[in-house]
All heavy atoms as an XYZ file, in Angstrom:
868
protein
N     -12.482      8.336     -1.987
C     -11.918      7.421     -0.999
C     -11.181      6.301     -1.720
O     -11.705      5.672     -2.627
C     -13.025      6.834     -0.119
C     -12.537      5.931      0.984
C     -11.843      6.700      2.091
O     -11.901      7.919      2.131
N     -11.182      5.969      2.972
N      -9.943      6.040     -1.330
C      -9.123      4.996     -1.927
C      -9.305      3.702     -1.143
O      -9.306      3.700      0.091
C      -7.641      5.408     -1.920
C      -6.752      4.241     -2.345
C      -7.430      6.618     -2.836
N      -9.455      2.613     -1.861
C      -9.480      1.285     -1.237
C      -8.437      0.406     -1.910
O      -8.274      0.451     -3.137
C     -10.867      0.657     -1.364
C     -11.921      1.348     -0.518
C     -13.251      0.612     -0.532
O     -13.641      0.040     -1.531
N     -13.946      0.651      0.595
N      -7.761     -0.393     -1.106
C      -6.715     -1.288     -1.584
C      -7.019     -2.706     -1.112
O      -7.318     -2.907      0.066
C      -5.349     -0.854     -1.043
C      -4.915      0.580     -1.353
C      -3.657      0.928     -0.564
C      -4.665      0.746     -2.841
N      -6.931     -3.660     -2.033
C      -7.180     -5.054     -1.689
C      -6.009     -5.901     -2.179
O      -5.771     -5.996     -3.389
C      -8.495     -5.562     -2.307
C      -8.703     -7.033     -1.960
C      -9.679     -4.721     -1.820
N      -5.287     -6.505     -1.220
C      -4.168     -7.362     -1.550
C      -4.635     -8.795     -1.765
O      -5.610     -9.239     -1.154
C      -3.119     -7.359     -0.434
C      -2.534     -6.007     -0.100
C      -3.214     -5.351      1.077
O      -4.407     -5.656      1.327
O      -2.573     -4.535      1.765
N      -3.901     -9.522     -2.608
C      -4.170    -10.943     -2.829
C      -2.887    -11.621     -3.277
O      -1.903    -10.939     -3.607
C      -5.266    -11.137     -3.888
O      -4.868    -10.598     -5.120
N      -2.906    -12.949     -3.269
C      -1.769    -13.702     -3.780
C      -0.882    -14.328     -2.724
O       0.067    -15.050     -3.056
N      -1.156    -14.050     -1.461
C      -0.349    -14.658     -0.417
C      -0.631    -16.133     -0.268
O      -1.551    -16.684     -0.885
N       0.177    -16.791      0.551
C      -0.011    -18.221      0.776
C       1.212    -18.847      1.386
O       2.115    -18.160      1.869
N       1.231    -20.172      1.356
C       2.347    -20.953      1.887
C       3.240    -21.398      0.734
O       2.739    -21.945     -0.262
C       1.807    -22.165      2.635
C       2.820    -23.184      3.131
C       3.744    -22.575      4.175
C       2.112    -24.417      3.697
N       4.523    -21.171      0.871
C       5.475    -21.552     -0.167
C       6.736    -22.092      0.491
O       7.085    -21.678      1.610
C       5.785    -20.336     -1.078
C       6.443    -19.220     -0.312
C       6.620    -20.745     -2.278
N       7.413    -22.995     -0.196
C       8.652    -23.553      0.346
C       9.807    -22.587      0.128
O       9.788    -21.765     -0.798
C       8.952    -24.886     -0.342
C       7.979    -25.990      0.014
C       8.402    -27.342     -0.537
O       9.221    -27.433     -1.455
N       7.837    -28.400      0.015
N      10.827    -22.690      0.959
C      12.032    -21.857      0.735
C      12.563    -22.049     -0.679
O      12.604    -23.172     -1.191
C      13.004    -22.383      1.796
C      12.134    -22.892      2.884
C      10.926    -23.497      2.189
N      12.951    -20.928     -1.288
C      13.413    -20.953     -2.668
C      12.321    -20.766     -3.691
O      12.609    -20.579     -4.883
N      11.088    -20.809     -3.257
C       9.960    -20.678     -4.160
C       9.621    -19.225     -4.484
O      10.321    -18.295     -4.058
N       8.536    -19.059     -5.231
C       8.111    -17.738     -5.683
C       6.624    -17.522     -5.419
O       5.841    -18.484     -5.374
C       8.368    -17.583     -7.190
O       9.733    -17.675     -7.490
N       6.265    -16.266     -5.260
C       4.877    -15.843     -5.172
C       4.758    -14.488     -5.841
O       5.728    -13.715     -5.855
C       4.406    -15.699     -3.720
C       3.985    -16.924     -2.926
C       3.669    -16.524     -1.485
C       2.810    -17.619     -3.571
N       3.568    -14.188     -6.346
C       3.289    -12.847     -6.855
C       2.083    -12.279     -6.127
O       0.990    -12.864     -6.180
C       3.033    -12.836     -8.359
C       2.959    -11.402     -8.895
C       2.778    -11.335    -10.394
N       1.399    -11.544    -10.798
C       0.884    -11.080    -11.943
N       1.646    -10.367    -12.772
N      -0.371    -11.320    -12.255
N       2.321    -11.180     -5.454
C       1.241    -10.475     -4.767
C       0.650     -9.419     -5.680
O       1.359     -8.821     -6.502
C       1.749     -9.804     -3.488
C       2.474    -10.696     -2.482
C       2.850     -9.879     -1.246
C       1.645    -11.900     -2.106
N      -0.637     -9.183     -5.505
C      -1.331     -8.142     -6.257
C      -2.026     -7.200     -5.282
O      -2.461     -7.617     -4.207
C      -2.376     -8.752     -7.197
O      -1.788     -9.610     -8.141
N      -2.149     -5.959     -5.684
C      -2.872     -4.962     -4.895
C      -3.777     -4.200     -5.855
O      -3.287     -3.454     -6.719
C      -1.909     -4.025     -4.200
S      -2.700     -2.629     -3.384
N      -5.061     -4.420     -5.703
C      -6.046     -3.759     -6.553
C      -6.473     -2.440     -5.920
O      -6.851     -2.401     -4.747
C      -7.247     -4.661     -6.759
N      -6.415     -1.383     -6.708
C      -6.706     -0.023     -6.257
C      -8.057      0.398     -6.791
O      -8.353      0.201     -7.973
C      -5.618      0.883     -6.814
C      -5.784      2.363     -6.595
C      -5.030      3.010     -5.632
C      -6.628      3.115     -7.402
C      -5.135      4.383     -5.451
C      -6.750      4.481     -7.229
C      -5.996      5.132     -6.251
N      -8.864      0.994     -5.932
C     -10.114      1.591     -6.399
C     -10.265      2.961     -5.754
O      -9.777      3.195     -4.653
C     -11.312      0.706     -6.060
O     -11.448      0.543     -4.674
N     -10.937      3.859     -6.461
C     -11.133      5.202     -5.942
C     -10.835      6.229     -6.996
O     -11.453      6.231     -8.052
N      -9.894      7.063     -6.726
C      -9.602      8.208     -7.584
C      -8.499      7.862     -8.584
O      -8.325      6.713     -8.976
C      -9.251      9.433     -6.725
O      -9.036     10.546     -7.563
C      -8.033      9.182     -5.864
N      -7.733      8.828     -9.008
C      -6.787      8.640    -10.099
C      -5.579      7.845     -9.630
O      -4.747      8.332     -8.869
C      -6.343     10.006    -10.656
C      -7.568     10.838    -11.053
C      -5.422      9.805    -11.845
C      -7.242     12.261    -11.408
N      -5.447      6.623    -10.128
C      -4.382      5.725     -9.690
C      -2.998      6.256    -10.031
O      -2.060      6.126     -9.241
C      -4.608      4.363    -10.337
C      -3.530      3.350    -10.058
C      -3.335      2.860     -8.773
C      -2.719      2.870    -11.081
C      -2.355      1.923     -8.502
C      -1.744      1.923    -10.827
C      -1.554      1.450     -9.536
N      -2.866      6.881    -11.190
C      -1.540      7.217    -11.696
C      -0.811      8.271    -10.867
O       0.410      8.388    -10.973
C      -1.633      7.695    -13.150
O      -2.603      8.751    -13.238
C      -2.050      6.568    -14.074
N      -1.511      9.016    -10.036
C      -0.822     10.036     -9.247
C      -0.246      9.482     -7.954
O       0.478     10.185     -7.252
C      -1.756     11.225     -8.920
C      -2.859     10.806     -7.931
C      -2.346     11.814    -10.186
C      -3.673     11.974     -7.438
N      -0.565      8.226     -7.653
C      -0.157      7.658     -6.377
C       1.183      6.936     -6.470
O       1.449      6.191     -7.409
C      -1.214      6.688     -5.858
C      -2.394      7.396     -5.257
C      -3.428      7.861     -6.055
C      -2.457      7.639     -3.892
C      -4.500      8.534     -5.517
C      -3.523      8.315     -3.342
C      -4.541      8.767     -4.153
O      -5.598      9.449     -3.616
N       2.005      7.150     -5.455
C       3.174      6.320     -5.235
C       2.690      5.070     -4.503
O       2.009      5.171     -3.484
C       4.233      7.055     -4.389
C       5.391      6.130     -4.068
C       4.704      8.308     -5.104
N       3.028      3.910     -5.019
C       2.554      2.646     -4.463
C       3.720      1.902     -3.806
O       4.819      1.858     -4.350
C       1.930      1.783     -5.555
C       0.767      2.438     -6.275
S      -0.616      2.801     -5.196
C      -1.096      1.162     -4.672
N       3.441      1.334     -2.652
C       4.497      0.653     -1.902
C       3.982     -0.653     -1.329
O       2.779     -0.839     -1.155
C       4.978      1.537     -0.738
O       5.426      2.782     -1.177
N       4.932     -1.513     -1.017
C       4.678     -2.721     -0.234
C       5.473     -2.642      1.062
O       6.653     -2.249      1.048
C       5.075     -3.973     -0.999
C       4.169     -4.320     -2.132
C       4.332     -4.009     -3.455
C       2.955     -5.073     -2.051
N       3.300     -4.508     -4.196
C       2.425     -5.179     -3.357
C       2.248     -5.680     -1.016
C       1.242     -5.852     -3.645
C       1.065     -6.355     -1.296
C       0.574     -6.450     -2.600
N       4.831     -3.009      2.133
C       5.452     -3.154      3.437
C       5.116     -4.545      3.960
O       4.209     -5.201      3.459
C       4.911     -2.108      4.420
C       5.430     -0.716      4.198
C       4.985      0.055      3.136
C       6.371     -0.154      5.060
C       5.456      1.334      2.917
C       6.858      1.131      4.869
C       6.385      1.874      3.787
O       6.863      3.147      3.597
N       5.844     -4.960      4.975
C       5.534     -6.235      5.608
C       5.744     -6.140      7.108
O       6.515     -5.314      7.588
C       6.382     -7.363      5.020
C       7.865     -7.262      5.325
C       8.621     -8.350      4.563
N      10.056     -8.311      4.855
C      10.960     -9.058      4.232
N      10.575     -9.908      3.270
N      12.241     -8.967      4.560
N       5.040     -7.011      7.823
C       5.152     -7.043      9.264
C       5.128     -8.483      9.736
O       4.138     -9.201      9.546
C       4.033     -6.249      9.925
C       4.209     -6.073     11.422
C       3.304     -5.001     11.992
O       2.319     -4.603     11.375
N       3.648     -4.507     13.160
N       6.228     -8.870     10.346
C       6.337    -10.208     10.921
C       5.870    -10.165     12.378
O       5.905     -9.097     13.007
C       7.774    -10.700     10.832
N       5.458    -11.291     12.934
C       4.988    -11.304     14.328
C       6.040    -10.738     15.284
O       7.204    -11.116     15.222
C       4.750    -12.792     14.596
C       4.467    -13.371     13.260
C       5.334    -12.607     12.306
N       5.621     -9.807     16.110
C       6.509     -9.240     17.109
C       7.503     -8.219     16.584
O       8.366     -7.757     17.333
N       7.383     -7.867     15.291
C       8.324     -6.917     14.698
C       7.595     -5.702     14.160
O       6.386     -5.726     13.932
C       9.123     -7.593     13.580
C      10.029     -8.700     14.063
C      10.932     -9.193     12.947
C      11.908    -10.236     13.436
N      12.824    -10.687     12.354
N       8.343     -4.641     13.924
C       7.763     -3.434     13.349
C       7.528     -3.623     11.850
O       8.166     -4.454     11.206
C       8.702     -2.246     13.576
C       8.793     -1.793     15.022
C       9.562     -0.492     15.164
O      10.418     -0.167     14.348
N       9.244      0.271     16.202
N       6.598     -2.823     11.347
C       6.337     -2.869      9.912
C       7.596     -2.403      9.153
O       8.222     -1.413      9.522
C       5.140     -1.983      9.573
C       4.563     -2.210      8.180
C       3.213     -1.584      8.023
N       2.200     -2.251      8.844
C       0.898     -2.016      8.735
N       0.445     -1.129      7.849
N       0.047     -2.648      9.518
N       7.926     -3.122      8.093
C       9.174     -2.916      7.366
C       8.893     -2.545      5.911
O       8.051     -3.188      5.256
C      10.005     -4.202      7.426
C      11.272     -4.204      6.617
C      11.919     -5.583      6.520
O      11.214     -6.585      6.758
O      13.105     -5.668      6.192
N       9.620     -1.570      5.390
C       9.518     -1.197      3.988
C      10.076     -2.305      3.105
O      11.166     -2.829      3.357
C      10.271      0.105      3.742
C      10.437      0.443      2.294
C       9.373      0.955      1.563
C      11.645      0.254      1.652
C       9.513      1.275      0.215
C      11.811      0.566      0.311
C      10.741      1.080     -0.401
N       9.345     -2.635      2.032
C       9.787     -3.677      1.106
C      10.153     -3.075     -0.245
O      11.261     -3.268     -0.736
C       8.693     -4.748      0.922
C       9.098     -5.766     -0.144
C       8.405     -5.454      2.237
N       9.213     -2.347     -0.853
C       9.459     -1.828     -2.198
C       8.494     -0.696     -2.497
O       7.418     -0.616     -1.906
C       9.308     -2.935     -3.236
N       8.899      0.152     -3.454
C       8.100      1.304     -3.831
C       8.215      1.533     -5.326
O       9.283      1.315     -5.906
C       8.593      2.536     -3.070
C       7.934      3.849     -3.463
C       8.464      4.985     -2.631
O       8.199      5.095     -1.438
N       9.237      5.854     -3.264
N       7.123      1.993     -5.923
C       7.155      2.378     -7.334
C       6.427      3.706     -7.495
O       5.310      3.890     -7.012
C       6.550      1.278     -8.239
C       6.720      1.643     -9.721
C       5.090      1.000     -7.899
C       6.506      0.460    -10.657
N       7.089      4.647     -8.141
C       6.525      5.961     -8.330
C       5.524      6.008     -9.477
O       5.346      5.035    -10.216
N       4.909      7.147     -9.610
C       3.920      7.310    -10.673
C       4.559      7.194    -12.052
O       3.913      6.758    -13.008
C       3.208      8.649    -10.523
O       4.153      9.708    -10.528
N       5.846      7.506    -12.136
C       6.552      7.403    -13.403
C       7.259      6.080    -13.610
O       7.899      5.860    -14.642
N       7.160      5.198    -12.608
C       7.747      3.865    -12.731
C       9.080      3.679    -12.043
O       9.640      2.587    -12.076
N       9.613      4.714    -11.408
C      10.878      4.545    -10.686
C      10.660      3.645     -9.483
O       9.602      3.688     -8.844
C      11.421      5.893    -10.240
O      10.507      6.537     -9.380
N      11.659      2.826     -9.156
C      11.502      1.839     -8.093
C      12.576      1.989     -7.024
O      13.661      2.525     -7.270
C      11.547      0.414     -8.653
O      12.789      0.209     -9.325
C      10.407      0.166     -9.613
N      12.255      1.472     -5.845
C      13.176      1.489     -4.721
C      12.864      0.266     -3.884
O      11.692     -0.116     -3.745
C      12.986      2.766     -3.905
C      14.026      2.934     -2.835
O      15.155      2.511     -2.997
N      13.657      3.587     -1.744
N      13.899     -0.367     -3.305
C      13.720     -1.611     -2.562
C      14.412     -1.563     -1.212
O      15.451     -0.904     -1.053
C      14.286     -2.788     -3.365
C      13.572     -3.041     -4.653
C      13.991     -2.446     -5.838
C      12.455     -3.875     -4.695
C      13.317     -2.664     -7.027
C      11.783     -4.112     -5.884
C      12.223     -3.491     -7.045
O      11.548     -3.719     -8.219
N      13.847     -2.303     -0.272
C      14.540     -2.504      0.984
C      15.744     -3.404      0.782
O      15.745     -4.262     -0.107
N      16.755     -3.238      1.611
C      18.004     -3.978      1.436
C      17.792     -5.484      1.502
O      18.464     -6.246      0.806
C      19.018     -3.553      2.503
C      19.564     -2.152      2.264
O      19.447     -1.657      1.123
O      20.106     -1.564      3.221
N      16.858     -5.929      2.321
C      16.685     -7.362      2.536
C      16.044     -8.074      1.341
O      16.068     -9.303      1.274
C      15.842     -7.605      3.783
O      14.555     -7.027      3.625
N      15.488     -7.331      0.399
C      14.797     -7.954     -0.733
C      15.415     -7.602     -2.080
O      14.981     -8.126     -3.120
C      13.292     -7.602     -0.758
C      12.645     -7.929      0.587
C      13.075     -6.137     -1.123
N      16.414     -6.747     -2.094
C      17.034     -6.340     -3.359
C      17.574     -7.557     -4.112
O      18.217     -8.421     -3.529
C      18.177     -5.358     -3.093
C      17.722     -3.947     -2.806
C      18.914     -3.028     -2.575
C      18.459     -1.617     -2.261
N      19.600     -0.711     -1.954
N      17.266     -7.593     -5.403
C      17.719     -8.695     -6.236
C      16.810     -9.906     -6.208
O      16.982    -10.829     -7.015
N      15.834     -9.925     -5.298
C      14.908    -11.065     -5.201
C      13.468    -10.662     -5.518
O      12.708    -11.462     -6.069
C      14.963    -11.675     -3.805
C      16.325    -12.207     -3.420
C      16.262    -12.992     -2.106
N      15.841    -12.165     -0.988
C      14.784    -12.435     -0.212
N      14.058    -13.500     -0.434
N      14.475    -11.626      0.803
N      13.090     -9.456     -5.138
C      11.710     -8.986     -5.327
C      11.677     -7.925     -6.419
O      12.620     -7.142     -6.578
C      11.171     -8.368     -4.043
C      10.919     -9.332     -2.922
C      11.351    -10.650     -2.963
C      10.226     -8.921     -1.786
C      11.108    -11.534     -1.924
C       9.974     -9.782     -0.735
C      10.424    -11.089     -0.808
N      10.564     -7.874     -7.138
C      10.364     -6.866     -8.169
C       8.963     -6.278     -8.045
O       7.979     -7.024     -8.023
C      10.529     -7.468     -9.579
O      11.827     -8.057     -9.699
C      10.370     -6.388    -10.635
N       8.899     -4.963     -7.955
C       7.619     -4.273     -7.907
C       7.299     -3.729     -9.296
O       8.194     -3.283    -10.023
C       7.625     -3.141     -6.851
C       6.218     -2.579     -6.645
C       8.630     -2.053     -7.206
C       6.123     -1.618     -5.461
N       6.020     -3.783     -9.659
C       5.585     -3.246    -10.936
C       4.158     -2.730    -10.792
O       3.472     -3.046     -9.808
C       5.676     -4.301    -12.036
O       4.843     -5.408    -11.745
N       3.728     -1.962    -11.771
C       2.359     -1.459    -11.735
C       1.767     -1.499    -13.140
O       2.474     -1.305    -14.126
C       2.296     -0.040    -11.166
C       2.991      1.027    -11.974
C       3.130      2.328    -11.189
N       1.834      2.950    -10.889
C       1.653      3.863     -9.943
N       2.685      4.268     -9.211
N       0.455      4.391     -9.752
N       0.467     -1.735    -13.190
C      -0.292     -1.712    -14.429
C      -1.336     -0.620    -14.261
O      -2.356     -0.822    -13.587
C      -0.942     -3.076    -14.688
C      -1.653     -3.160    -16.024
O      -2.137     -2.117    -16.511
O      -1.742     -4.262    -16.574
N      -1.088      0.532    -14.846
C      -1.983      1.666    -14.633
C      -3.363      1.435    -15.259
O      -4.362      1.945    -14.744
C      -1.360      2.937    -15.190
C      -0.175      3.408    -14.366
O      -0.077      3.104    -13.174
N       0.727      4.127    -15.003
N      -3.422      0.682    -16.329
C      -4.713      0.397    -16.956
C      -5.588     -0.466    -16.049
O      -6.809     -0.302    -16.001
C      -4.513     -0.278    -18.299
N      -4.958     -1.374    -15.313
C      -5.698     -2.258    -14.407
C      -5.752     -1.713    -12.992
O      -6.357     -2.330    -12.115
C      -5.069     -3.649    -14.399
C      -5.163     -4.377    -15.714
C      -4.564     -5.773    -15.611
C      -4.708     -6.526    -16.927
N      -4.113     -7.894    -16.852
N      -5.090     -0.587    -12.752
C      -5.044     -0.001    -11.396
C      -4.571     -1.044    -10.389
O      -5.183     -1.249     -9.323
C      -6.411      0.553    -11.000
C      -6.866      1.752    -11.806
C      -8.149      2.331    -11.231
C      -8.584      3.580    -11.968
N      -9.810      4.167    -11.379
N      -3.484     -1.689    -10.724
C      -2.975     -2.763     -9.881
C      -1.462     -2.640     -9.758
O      -0.780     -2.292    -10.724
C      -3.338     -4.137    -10.472
O      -4.762     -4.240    -10.573
C      -2.826     -5.265     -9.593
N      -0.958     -2.929     -8.570
C       0.476     -3.002     -8.347
C       0.807     -4.432     -7.939
O       0.017     -5.089     -7.248
C       0.933     -1.974     -7.294
C       0.314     -2.240     -5.939
C       2.444     -1.937     -7.189
N       1.959     -4.902     -8.384
C       2.375     -6.279     -8.145
C       3.687     -6.318     -7.373
O       4.494     -5.393     -7.441
C       2.565     -7.005     -9.476
C       1.345     -6.983    -10.364
C       1.219     -6.063    -11.398
C       0.309     -7.897    -10.172
C       0.100     -6.044    -12.213
C      -0.813     -7.888    -10.992
C      -0.916     -6.956    -12.010
O      -2.029     -6.939    -12.810
N       3.882     -7.414     -6.681
C       5.178     -7.690     -6.055
C       5.543     -9.131     -6.408
O       4.940    -10.073     -5.876
C       5.123     -7.499     -4.546
C       6.464     -7.652     -3.838
C       7.406     -6.509     -4.221
C       6.284     -7.699     -2.314
N       6.497     -9.285     -7.299
C       7.014    -10.606     -7.648
C       8.115    -10.956     -6.660
O       9.101    -10.228     -6.555
C       7.553    -10.613     -9.072
C       8.157    -11.933     -9.491
C       7.123    -13.047     -9.587
O       6.037    -12.845    -10.110
N       7.476    -14.223     -9.081
N       7.939    -12.058     -5.957
C       8.884    -12.459     -4.923
C       9.507    -13.781     -5.320
O       8.808    -14.793     -5.448
C       8.170    -12.588     -3.583
C       7.399    -11.338     -3.182
S       6.709    -11.440     -1.525
C       5.529    -12.763     -1.744
N      10.809    -13.776     -5.516
C      11.556    -14.972     -5.892
C      12.569    -15.327     -4.806
O      12.882    -14.495     -3.953
C      12.280    -14.746     -7.216
C      11.341    -14.470     -8.369
O      10.208    -14.958     -8.405
N      11.794    -13.669     -9.317
N      13.054    -16.537     -4.864
C      14.068    -17.003     -3.904
C      13.634    -16.708     -2.472
O      14.416    -16.180     -1.667
C      15.420    -16.351     -4.195
O      15.846    -16.619     -5.511
N      12.423    -17.063     -2.161
C      11.866    -16.738     -0.846
C      12.572    -17.484      0.263
O      12.999    -18.644      0.105
C      10.373    -17.038     -0.830
C       9.517    -15.971     -1.534
C       8.145    -16.523     -1.875
C       9.400    -14.735     -0.663
N      12.692    -16.802      1.401
C      13.370    -17.327      2.576
C      12.374    -17.373      3.737
O      11.412    -16.593      3.768
C      14.542    -16.420      2.954
C      15.541    -16.171      1.838
C      16.584    -15.166      2.275
C      17.570    -14.854      1.161
N      18.587    -13.855      1.579
N      12.639    -18.203      4.735
C      11.744    -18.220      5.899
C      11.584    -16.839      6.549
O      10.503    -16.512      7.058
C      12.424    -19.204      6.836
C      13.141    -20.137      5.925
C      13.627    -19.281      4.795
N      12.622    -16.038      6.511
C      12.548    -14.701      7.111
C      11.693    -13.731      6.311
O      11.450    -12.602      6.745
C      13.955    -14.118      7.322
C      14.856    -14.150      6.107
C      15.785    -15.356      6.094
O      15.330    -16.488      6.431
O      16.960    -15.167      5.729
N      11.215    -14.145      5.143
C      10.259    -13.324      4.397
C       8.828    -13.530      4.897
O       7.913    -12.833      4.450
C      10.320    -13.666      2.909
C      11.641    -13.291      2.263
O      12.149    -12.188      2.556
O      12.160    -14.105      1.474
N       8.646    -14.465      5.799
C       7.324    -14.723      6.355
C       6.797    -13.484      7.078
O       7.458    -12.953      7.974
C       7.370    -15.912      7.325
O       7.703    -17.095      6.594
C       6.024    -16.101      8.016
N       5.627    -13.037      6.673
C       5.051    -11.813      7.240
C       3.679    -11.576      6.610
O       3.303    -12.249      5.638
C       5.942    -10.614      6.963
N       2.975    -10.618      7.166
C       1.801    -10.078      6.487
C       2.284     -8.930      5.608
O       3.000     -8.041      6.080
C       0.743     -9.575      7.486
C      -0.447     -8.975      6.738
C       0.287    -10.714      8.386
N       1.911     -8.979      4.341
C       2.350     -7.971      3.380
C       1.213     -6.988      3.118
O       0.081     -7.400      2.814
C       2.792     -8.642      2.088
C       4.146     -9.273      2.198
C       4.350    -10.422      2.965
C       5.263     -8.722      1.565
C       5.608    -10.987      3.100
C       6.523     -9.293      1.684
C       6.685    -10.414      2.455
O       7.937    -10.978      2.584
N       1.544     -5.717      3.227
C       0.569     -4.647      3.087
C       0.904     -3.765      1.884
O       2.070     -3.457      1.632
C       0.554     -3.753      4.328
C       0.141     -4.443      5.591
C       1.081     -5.044      6.409
C      -1.190     -4.482      5.966
C       0.713     -5.679      7.588
C      -1.576     -5.104      7.145
C      -0.612     -5.707      7.947
N      -0.124     -3.331      1.221
C      -0.008     -2.391      0.120
C      -0.345     -0.988      0.648
O      -1.245     -0.827      1.484
C      -0.997     -2.800     -0.974
S      -1.052     -1.737     -2.413
N       0.389      0.004      0.161
C       0.155      1.387      0.581
C       0.113      2.291     -0.644
O       0.929      2.139     -1.562
C       1.284      1.843      1.505
C       1.230      3.307      1.909
C       2.478      3.690      2.688
C       2.542      5.180      2.960
N       3.788      5.569      3.659
N      -0.828      3.212     -0.641
C      -0.913      4.232     -1.684
C      -0.693      5.584     -1.037
O      -1.274      5.897      0.006
C      -2.283      4.189     -2.357
N       0.162      6.405     -1.652
C       0.476      7.715     -1.080
C       0.406      8.784     -2.156
O       1.003      8.655     -3.221
C       1.867      7.703     -0.453
C       2.320      9.079     -0.025
C       1.808      9.666      1.123
C       3.224      9.817     -0.800
C       2.193     10.936      1.505
C       3.611     11.086     -0.426
C       3.098     11.648      0.723
O       3.465     12.915      1.099
N      -0.338      9.832     -1.822
C      -0.302     11.054     -2.617
C      -0.404     12.204     -1.618
O       0.525     12.436     -0.868
C      -1.428     11.074     -3.652
O      -1.411     12.288     -4.381
N      -1.530     12.838     -1.524
C      -1.711     13.856     -0.487
C      -2.016     13.214      0.857
O      -1.854     13.849      1.902
C      -2.848     14.811     -0.856
O      -4.018     14.054     -1.121
C      -2.483     15.607     -2.104
N      -2.421     11.959      0.833
C      -2.672     11.192      2.052
C      -2.212      9.764      1.846
O      -1.844      9.374      0.733
N      -2.214      8.982      2.908
C      -1.782      7.585      2.817
C      -2.957      6.648      3.051
O      -3.784      6.901      3.933
C      -0.706      7.298      3.869
O       0.482      7.991      3.576
N      -2.980      5.565      2.282
C      -4.020      4.551      2.422
C      -3.354      3.185      2.476
O      -2.366      2.945      1.775
C      -4.990      4.619      1.240
C      -5.648      5.962      1.077
C      -5.062      6.950      0.298
C      -6.848      6.251      1.722
C      -5.648      8.189      0.163
C      -7.448      7.490      1.588
C      -6.848      8.456      0.800
O      -7.439      9.684      0.671
N      -3.920      2.292      3.281
C      -3.369      0.958      3.462
C      -4.432     -0.098      3.166
O      -5.619      0.092      3.432
C      -2.913      0.771      4.917
C      -1.745      1.603      5.307
C      -1.753      2.866      5.798
C      -0.367      1.207      5.262
N      -0.480      3.286      6.049
C       0.392      2.294      5.722
C       0.291      0.040      4.852
C       1.790      2.252      5.820
C       1.674      0.002      4.950
C       2.406      1.100      5.421
N      -3.964     -1.222      2.655
C      -4.822     -2.379      2.517
C      -4.844     -3.177      3.808
O      -4.179     -2.818      4.789
N      -5.590     -4.286      3.795
C      -5.752     -5.110      4.986
C      -4.625     -6.133      5.136
O      -4.459     -6.707      6.216
C      -7.094     -5.835      4.942
C      -8.278     -4.889      5.067
C      -8.261     -4.150      6.383
O      -8.177     -4.728      7.450
N      -8.318     -2.816      6.318
N      -3.876     -6.366      4.081
C      -2.744     -7.273      4.160
C      -3.050     -8.675      3.660
O      -4.205     -9.112      3.651
N      -1.996     -9.363      3.260
C      -2.105    -10.756      2.840
C      -0.927    -11.526      3.462
O       0.197    -11.039      3.484
C      -2.120    -10.892      1.313
O      -2.324    -12.255      0.939
C      -0.839    -10.386      0.672
N      -1.217    -12.700      3.981
C      -0.206    -13.476      4.698
C       0.681    -14.244      3.720
O       0.182    -14.939      2.827
C      -0.881    -14.466      5.654
C       0.068    -15.397      6.380
C       0.907    -14.695      7.424
O       0.388    -13.916      8.226
N       2.206    -14.953      7.431
N       1.971    -14.142      3.930
C       2.953    -14.949      3.194
C       3.734    -15.773      4.216
O       4.294    -15.219      5.165
C       3.918    -14.063      2.387
C       5.048    -14.901      1.803
C       3.166    -13.335      1.294
N       3.727    -17.075      4.020
C       4.452    -17.975      4.905
C       5.422    -18.793      4.081
O       5.016    -19.470      3.125
C       3.491    -18.904      5.658
O       2.553    -18.122      6.405
C       4.260    -19.810      6.613
N       6.693    -18.717      4.458
C       7.740    -19.473      3.761
C       8.251    -20.535      4.717
O       8.894    -20.229      5.731
C       8.885    -18.555      3.309
C       9.902    -19.358      2.497
C       8.347    -17.381      2.513
N       7.946    -21.767      4.405
C       8.276    -22.865      5.309
C       8.288    -24.177      4.547
O       7.524    -24.371      3.599
C       7.246    -22.934      6.445
O       7.482    -24.053      7.271
N       9.161    -25.069      5.006
C       9.197    -26.415      4.420
C       8.318    -27.365      5.223
O       8.191    -28.538      4.878
C      10.630    -26.921      4.366
O      11.222    -26.870      5.649
């Protein structure tokens, strides 16, 4: 059974930075494609970024050039470095692991406001 625990969210001013972490526990971390999604109030869950088992990355259009996803296979952790944050980045951010099945974390709140 895979478990995911996100951390690192909080309140930040526009233009600021945050780094989210997603700790993975369970089976073999390296076979999983890891992703970040977000969901703002009243909106559908939105794809943010993805990193493959080999390290290839993909980003949603709204975060390209500002966010960076990475993974540390030794620590079984995936990160999302978020720079130049905007109020529209405010959302609950979720971590997802995908291999033969999909697993989700509980989410961490990110609020961008002055």
